[in-house]
Each structure stands twice: as structure tokens, then as C-alpha cells.
C-alpha positions in Angstrom: 170.9 98.6 54.8 170.7 96.0 57.5 172.1 92.5 56.7 172.9 91.4 60.5 171.8 91.4 64.1 174.4 91.4 66.8 172.3 89.5 69.9 173.3 90.6 73.5 172.0 87.9 76.1 172.2 88.7 80.2 171.9 86.1 82.7 174.0 84.0 80.3 177.0 86.1 80.8 177.4 84.8 84.1 177.6 81.5 84.0 181.2 80.8 84.2 182.7 77.7 83.0 179.1 76.8 81.4 178.3 79.6 80.0 179.4 77.6 76.2 176.7 75.7 76.9 173.8 78.0 77.0 175.7 80.0 74.4 174.9 76.7 72.1 171.1 76.7 73.3 170.7 80.0 72.5 172.2 79.5 68.9 170.1 76.9 68.2 167.0 78.6 69.8 167.9 81.8 67.2 168.3 79.2 64.3 165.3 77.9 64.8 163.4 80.9 65.3 164.7 81.8 61.7 164.2 78.7 60.3 160.1 80.4 60.1 161.5 83.5 58.3 161.6 83.7 54.6 165.4 83.7 53.1 168.8 81.9 54.9 170.5 82.8 58.0 173.7 81.9 59.3 174.0 82.2 63.3 177.4 82.2 65.0 179.2 83.0 68.1 182.5 85.1 68.4 183.9 86.1 71.8 181.0 87.0 74.2 179.0 88.0 70.4 176.5 86.3 69.0 175.3 87.0 65.8 172.3 86.6 63.1 173.4 87.3 59.3 171.4 87.2 56.4 173.0 85.6 53.5 169.8 86.2 51.1 166.9 88.5 50.5 164.8 88.7 53.5 161.9 90.5 55.5 163.7 92.9 58.1 160.5 93.1 60.5 159.6 89.5 60.4 162.9 88.6 61.1 163.6 91.2 64.1 159.8 89.5 65.5 161.5 86.2 65.2 164.3 86.8 67.1 162.5 89.1 69.6 160.5 85.9 70.8 163.7 83.8 71.9 164.4 83.6 75.6 167.6 84.5 76.6 168.4 87.9 74.6 168.3 90.8 76.2 169.0 93.2 73.1 169.1 92.9 69.4 170.9 95.5 67.4 171.0 95.6 63.6 174.2 96.4 62.8 176.5 96.7 60.0 179.6 94.8 59.6 182.4 96.3 57.5 186.0 95.2 57.2 189.1 96.5 58.1 190.5 98.5 55.9 192.2 101.1 57.3 191.1 103.9 59.6 189.8 106.8 56.9 187.8 103.9 55.3 186.4 102.9 58.8 185.4 106.9 58.9 183.7 106.8 55.4 181.5 103.5 56.2 180.4 105.6 59.5 179.6 108.6 57.7 177.1 106.4 55.0 175.6 104.7 58.4 174.5 107.9 59.6 173.7 109.7 56.7 171.6 106.7 55.8 169.7 105.6 59.1 169.1 109.7 60.4 168.1 111.9 57.6 167.5 114.2 60.2 171.0 115.4 61.5 169.6 118.0 64.1 170.2 115.8 66.7 172.8 115.3 69.8 175.3 112.4 69.4 178.0 110.2 71.8 180.5 108.0 69.9 181.2 104.9 72.1 183.9 102.6 70.7 185.1 99.5 71.6 188.5 97.9 70.8 188.2 94.5 71.8 191.4 93.5 69.2 194.0 95.2 70.8 196.1 95.0 67.5 194.1 98.0 66.1 196.0 101.4 65.9 194.1 103.9 67.9 192.5 103.4 71.1 188.9 103.5 72.1 189.1 107.3 73.1 191.5 107.7 70.3 188.3 106.6 67.9 186.0 108.6 69.8 187.6 111.6 69.3 188.5 111.1 65.8 185.2 109.9 64.9 183.5 112.5 66.7 185.2 115.4 64.9 185.0 113.6 61.5 181.2 113.5 61.8 181.0 117.1 63.5 183.2 118.5 60.2 180.5 116.4 57.6 177.2 117.1 59.5 177.3 120.3 61.2 174.0 120.6 62.5 175.1 117.5 65.1 175.9 118.5 68.6 177.8 116.2 71.1 175.9 115.2 74.2 178.0 112.4 76.1 175.4 112.2 79.0 172.1 111.9 76.9 172.9 111.8 73.3 169.7 111.2 71.0 172.3 109.1 68.8 174.5 106.5 71.1 176.8 105.5 67.9 178.6 102.2 69.0 181.5 101.1 67.2 183.3 97.6 68.0 186.3 96.9 66.5 186.6 93.0 66.5 187.7 90.5 63.6 185.3 92.9 61.4 184.1 96.0 62.9 180.4 96.2 64.2 178.5 99.6 63.9 175.4 100.0 65.4 172.9 102.8 67.0 169.8 101.4 67.9 169.2 98.0 70.3 165.3 96.4 70.3 164.9 95.0 73.7 164.4 91.2 74.2 162.3 89.0 76.5 165.1 88.0 78.4 164.9 84.9 80.2 167.4 81.8 79.4 167.2 79.7 76.0 165.0 77.0 76.2 166.4 73.6 76.9 168.4 74.9 79.5 166.5 74.1 82.5 165.2 70.9 81.7 161.2 69.7 80.7 157.9 70.5 82.3 154.9 68.9 81.5 152.1 71.6 81.2 148.5 71.0 82.4 147.2 73.0 79.5 143.2 74.3 79.6 141.5 76.7 77.4 141.7 79.5 79.9 143.7 82.4 80.5 146.0 81.3 82.7 147.7 77.9 81.9 149.1 79.0 78.4 150.6 82.3 80.5 152.2 79.8 83.0 153.5 77.5 79.9 155.3 81.0 79.0 156.7 82.0 81.9 158.3 78.5 82.8 159.2 78.5 79.0 161.4 81.6 80.1 163.4 80.3 82.5 164.9 77.6 79.9 162.0 74.8 80.8 161.6 72.8 77.3 157.3 72.1 77.5 155.4 69.3 76.9 151.7 69.6 77.3 148.5 67.7 78.1 145.1 68.8 77.9 141.9 66.9 79.2 138.9 66.6 76.4 135.1 66.0 77.2 133.2 65.2 74.3 130.3 65.5 73.8 130.3 68.2 77.1 133.4 70.0 75.4 133.3 70.5 71.6 135.7 69.8 68.5 136.1 73.4 68.6 137.1 73.8 72.4 140.0 71.4 71.5 140.9 73.5 68.3 141.4 75.9 71.1 143.6 74.7 73.2 145.7 73.7 69.9 145.9 77.2 68.9 147.0 78.0 72.3 149.6 75.9 72.1 150.6 76.9 68.9 151.2 80.6 70.5 153.2 79.3 73.3 155.4 77.3 71.0 156.3 80.5 69.6 158.4 81.0 72.3 158.9 78.0 74.0 159.8 75.7 70.6 157.8 72.8 69.4 155.4 71.5 72.1 153.7 67.7 72.1 150.2 68.4 73.2 148.8 64.9 74.8 145.1 64.9 74.3 143.3 63.1 76.8 139.4 61.8 76.8 138.4 62.1 80.1 134.5 61.8 79.8 134.1 58.6 81.4 136.3 59.6 84.5 134.8 62.3 84.8 131.1 60.8 84.7 131.8 58.3 87.2 133.4 60.6 89.7 130.2 62.5 89.1 128.0 59.8 89.9 130.5 58.3 93.1 131.7 61.4 94.8 130.1 64.2 96.7 129.4 67.2 94.4 131.0 69.7 96.7 134.2 67.5 96.1 134.1 67.1 92.7 136.6 69.4 91.1 139.2 68.6 94.1 138.5 64.6 93.3 138.9 65.4 89.2 142.1 67.5 89.6 143.9 64.6 91.3 143.1 62.4 88.6 143.8 65.0 86.1 147.3 65.4 88.1 147.7 61.6 88.1 147.6 61.2 84.3 149.5 63.9 83.8 152.5 62.9 85.8 152.0 59.6 83.8 152.9 61.6 80.7 155.3 63.4 82.4 157.3 60.2 83.8 157.1 58.7 80.2 158.7 61.7 78.2 161.2 62.6 80.8 159.8 65.6 82.3 161.0 66.6 85.7 157.6 68.4 86.8 154.4 69.4 86.5 153.3 72.9 85.4 149.9 74.9 86.4 148.2 78.3 86.0 147.4 78.3 89.5 146.9 81.5 91.5 146.5 81.1 95.4 142.5 81.7 95.7 141.4 82.6 92.1 138.9 79.7 92.4 137.6 77.1 95.1 140.3 74.3 93.6 143.3 77.2 93.9 143.2 78.0 97.6 146.3 76.4 99.5 144.3 74.0 101.1 143.3 72.5 97.9 146.3 72.6 96.4 148.2 70.5 99.0 145.2 68.2 98.5 145.8 67.8 94.7 149.5 68.1 95.1 149.3 64.5 97.0 148.8 62.4 94.3 152.2 63.0 92.9 155.6 62.4 93.1 156.9 64.8 90.7 157.0 68.4 91.9 154.2 70.9 90.6 155.3 74.5 89.7 153.2 77.2 89.6 154.4 80.2 88.2 151.7 82.5 88.7 150.8 81.6 92.3 150.9 85.0 93.5 149.7 86.8 90.4 146.8 88.8 90.2 144.1 87.9 87.5 145.0 91.2 85.9 148.9 90.6 85.9 148.2 87.4 84.4 145.5 89.1 81.5 148.4 91.5 80.6 150.9 89.1 79.9 148.4 87.0 78.3 147.7 90.1 75.9 151.4 90.7 75.5 152.4 87.0 74.3 149.1 86.6 72.1 146.8 84.0 73.8 144.1 86.3 75.3 141.7 86.8 72.6 142.1 82.7 72.1 141.5 82.0 75.5 138.4 84.4 75.9 136.7 82.3 73.1 133.2 80.9 74.6 134.5 77.1 74.4 133.9 75.3 77.7 136.5 73.0 78.9 136.3 70.0 81.0 136.5 71.4 84.7 133.8 74.5 83.9 131.7 71.5 82.7 131.2 69.7 86.0 131.6 72.7 88.7 129.4 72.2 92.0 127.5 75.5 92.8 128.9 75.0 96.7 132.8 73.7 95.7 134.7 72.6 99.2 137.9 75.4 99.8 139.0 73.5 102.4 138.9 70.0 101.6 140.2 67.2 104.0 142.4 64.7 102.8 141.5 61.7 104.7 137.5 62.7 103.4 138.7 63.0 100.2 140.4 59.8 100.2 137.2 57.8 101.7 135.1 59.7 98.7 137.9 58.2 96.1 137.1 54.9 97.8 133.9 54.9 96.1 135.6 54.3 92.5 137.6 51.4 93.1 135.6 49.2 91.1 136.2 50.6 87.6 138.5 53.5 88.0 141.7 52.1 86.9 140.5 51.0 84.0 139.2 54.0 83.4 142.4 55.9 83.5 144.1 52.9 81.7 141.8 53.3 79.0 142.5 57.2 79.2 146.1 57.0 79.0 146.3 54.5 75.8 143.5 56.2 74.0 145.3 59.5 74.0 145.6 61.7 71.4 149.5 63.5 70.7 149.5 66.2 68.8 153.1 68.0 67.7 152.6 71.6 67.8 154.6 74.4 66.4 154.3 78.2 66.3 
């Protein structure tokens, strides 16, 4: 029955003179999402409304799931669109709609008409009254409840007339591409994919960097990260994943530096390398999955020391989240089951038994001075041998 969807947005509506830019971005994201669905669709905007119309046969459930993953949408309304052929024709179309969508007529209802086109002969209240009267006559088992109806029948009089009664909840947020670009430090854990999802929800386009350490981390560990990037890309759009071979850098740090400082020093070099790719590709900051106090390298002291190597800001959307909060989101977006697969990443392979939790920047820099002989060349090689994988959900 349904061949079109009325798309409702939230924050975009308060963007003033720039609203059209956000609307256009949302239209592009909906088109991209529906390009993955079998069938042909037309996505357009009209007077503060966005429509996705099927031009061929399509899978309704698949289309809804695709649109539900688009940030910026607060509601998806399956809508029947009819031409304005007079009020009698409209009344017949409403009766057909209710009869098809609600086989059990023992329900309460309310008619909620909006007349956006002022040349329509009936005002909104008159449409409410007349359609309500016709429905009660046609379906006597129905009854009116203006406060808490089981069926809210919406009728919007525009160039066409929209009839709908269901609103499927969207994710909210802002359309991807309206908030700049950021570089996600993506590992195989639970947290970083969720951080990518959260920052993309604010309209930020993502690239990602993963640090691979063969033979200490397997090809399966790398594939796990690619799989995580693919799930995140279902929401964030295509992601370029930079796979950096970090083995020689890790081994050199392991050989030269105190073991209780390993994680801090390794992360500092990860941030340096990720920032190189961020600047090269126009990203405005780094994104990590860190949460205060979750592990030794995520204390306030540790994050301050790690941040020092970068000139770009580091965004941490999960900074105040409990672990269960993060797990709940991971389960919702579909990354959790992938994240808990038992493949080690390069961080866990070289973790010290008693890592420092309150590192001192001057002490860390003195330890790093032991790396001067070879570290620049190792970093240069890691950057030059990067593997870039284009990932799409």
C-alpha cells in the first residue's frame, strides 16, 4: 500500500537561513542509504518536508531499516499521497486507508488535519470534523478520543495530500557531512566503534586509522576491524580505513623504554601517526573511545600526556560513559558481537603488568629520547607503507 515516506527532522528546523544546507545534506544521505535497497527511489524536499518515494517495486522493511540509519531524522512516516480531486475523493481515500491499515476497527481515533495550502476550500478544523463524522458513519465500532487516541490520523493538505498514521522513530542527530571530518582511532575493542557512531551522529564525516602488529596480531584481527568499520559505515557513510603496520615501532619502544610506560609511549606515537593522516585528508580532529578511568591509559593524567603530541584536538564522545552504557550502544548498532571476538589488537599484546597511571610528561619525554636513533625512520616507513581500505556498509 505504501509507496512513499514522509521524513521528519529535528534540529535542522532551527538552523535559520542555513537550514537548506542541512536539508540538502539530509536528502543526500537518504539517497545514499536507499541506493543500497533494491528498487528505484526519488528523494525530494518541499516546504519543510522531505519525501522518499518508491518509483518501482521495493522491499518495505529493507527501505525502512535503511532510512532509520540516517542521522538527522527523528521520524519516518509511511504515507499515502493522493491528488486533490475534491473533498469527496479525499474522504473515499481516507476510508480506503483506514480499512486497509486497521482491519480491527474497535479502536479510538482522532483526525489531525493541517492545511498548508490556504486555497483549499475547507479549514483544518472543518476537515477534522467532516472526516471524523464520515469515519464514524462508515465504521460505527470506532470512537473518538481527542486526548489519547489509538489511531492518530494525519491529513496534510499540500500540493498533494498526505495521509498517514504511523511515525517510526529515527536516530536524531545531524546529517553526516555537516559537521566536518574527523579521524577515528579504530581498534578491535568495544569502545572505539561506538565513539565513531556517536561523533557521526553529530554530522561528522569519518576516516579511520587502525594499528596492526603482525605477527602479534593476526589477519583475522585486522578483518575484525574492517568488519567493525563496515558496521559503523552503515550509519556514517563510506570510511577510508588506514591500516598502519605498527610492529617495528612497538618492538623498538618495548626494547628501549621502561615497561610501565609502554602503553603511554605507544599511544603517543599512534596519535602522531593518526594526526599525520588526519591533516593529510582534511580531518579537523582525532576521535577515540576513551572513558575516564576505564584503564590505566585513560586516566586524566595519561590523556593529558598523550594529547601533548598533537596539535589537533582529540574528541572523546564516551568520556563520561560507564562501560555498560557503551555496551548498550554497541549492541544497539550491531558492533558488540564483532568486538568481543577473541582476536588480540596491538595494544593488548604489549600491555605491562603494572602500567603507570599518573605519568609525568618530562619523565615520558626522557624515556622517548632513548628512541632518537631509529624512531623517525620507523614512523616514516609506517606512514609510507599504509594500506588504505575503502569500507562501505
